[in-house]
N, C-alpha and C positions, 0 to 999 in steps of 0.2 A: 261754544264760540268764545274766542278770546278777544277782548277789547284792547286796542292799543291806540295811543295818542302821541303826537309829536308836535313840537313848536319849531318852526323854521323862520328864517329871516330873508326877506327879499332885498335886492339891490334898490337903492333909491330910484323911483320912477319905473320899477319893473312890474308893478301890479297889472297894468292894462294888458300887456303882452302875455303875462303868466295866465291871466284869466282867459284871454282869447284862445290860447292853445288848449286849455282845459275845456272850454266850451266846444271845441272841435276835436276832442280826444280821438286818437286813431282807433278804429275797430280792432286792429291786431294787438294793440296794447291792452284794450279791454279784455280780449280773449286770453292774453297772457296773465293778466291780473286774476281772472277767474281760474285759470289752470293752476295757478300757484296757491289757491285756497284763500283768496281775499274776497270776502263776501260783500263788504261795504267799505266805501271810502267817502268821507265828507270833509271838505276843506272850508274853514272859516278864515276870514281875514280881518285884521285891524292894522292896515298898512303901516309899517313894513312887516308885521308879524303875521305868519300863517299858522293856523292850528288845524292839524289833520287828525281826524278820528277814523279808526278802521275797526272792522270786525274780521278776524282771521281764523282759519281752521287750526293752525299750529304755529308755534313760536318761530319756525324757520320760514314762514310764508314770505315775509318781507325780504329776507336775505336771498331767497331764490329769485324773487322778482327783480331786485336790484342788480343781480348778476346775469340777467337774461339779455340776449342780444337786442331785443326790441326796446327794453328799458334803457340800455346803454345809448341807443339812438335817440330816445326821448330825452335823456340826460344831456346830450350834446345841444339840443335845442333849448332846454330849460336852464342850463348852466349860466348863460349871460344874465339871467334875471335873479339868480340866487346869491346870497352871501356865503362865503366859505370860511372855515376855521383855519387855524394855523397848520393843521395836518392836510389841508387841501380837500377836505370833505365838506359837503353842504352843512352849513351851520344849523344843525338840528339837535334837539334835545328831547328825549322821551319824557312825557308827562305821565305821572303816576295817578291812577284813579284813587280817590279817597272817599267818594260817595257815589252811589248809583241807586236810583229809585225807579221802579217800573210799576205803573198802576194799570188798572183795567180800562182806563179811558180810551 
């Protein structure tokens, strides 16, 4: 399993609706996430920053999901709440893992 993490930035005032939609995530989107090999997704917030942690089966898992029809529909709903960079993409940056500890706890 590969661990990936990203930081993203929300629009001012976007957290409540962003969280609402994720609290009610579509079953068909969950099915697509699973189909593309994404085993876990956890999102943390420190408004306006989001930190997303995931465990994926292969390095192309996220690319396949982001280019799926259902994720494009999800993106149309999420876009008003997200900040975008100069290239018109969600303002997201990959975060590199520098330490991992797993205990028997």
